[in-house]
VOGU-3710 file (C-alpha; in Angstrom, 3 decimals, decimal comma):
1> mtttvlpapp> 140,075/65,679/39,717  141,040/63,864/36,532  139,092/60,844/35,373  140,371/58,079/33,152  137,740/56,973/30,675  137,682/53,206/30,246  135,964/51,558/27,296  133,092/49,153/27,862  134,208/45,548/28,206  133,993/43,374/25,092
11> tgdlfelrfs> 131,023/41,008/24,962  131,697/37,678/26,639  134,597/38,880/28,771  134,451/39,250/32,519  134,951/42,770/33,803  134,822/43,863/37,408  134,948/47,237/39,146  134,561/47,680/42,882  132,787/50,653/44,415  132,294/51,425/48,071
21> stargarlas> 128,753/51,282/49,431  128,595/55,043/49,906  127,050/58,022/48,164  130,425/58,660/46,496  130,649/55,052/45,291  127,130/55,329/43,846  128,092/58,521/41,984  131,243/56,905/40,589  129,338/53,802/39,446  126,643/55,975/37,880
31> hrvhtwghry> 129,298/57,955/36,020  130,939/54,749/34,770  127,726/53,302/33,281  126,937/56,748/31,843  130,210/56,629/29,892  129,172/53,189/28,595  126,020/54,690/27,077  123,451/54,253/29,859  122,689/57,931/30,376  121,827/59,511/33,720
41> gtevndtvrl> 118,156/59,016/34,576  117,788/55,759/32,621  116,569/52,607/34,339  119,991/50,926/34,144  121,833/53,923/35,565  119,310/54,450/38,374  119,437/50,756/39,286  123,232/50,736/39,465  123,150/53,824/41,661  120,637/52,213/44,043
51> ivgs> 122,522/48,926/44,298  125,936/50,491/44,906  124,626/53,070/47,347  122,900/50,465/49,530
//
């Protein structure tokens, strides 16, 4: 599977990604915030994973 790496949105702009409320969606969201600098296992990354996976 190939993944396109998107840069983090500029400050002040609105940016939206939609993820399904599934384990796969939680993994994809976690990967996205990891690429933005919130590494796996950090509070931000864990929180995103919990919210999306619910």
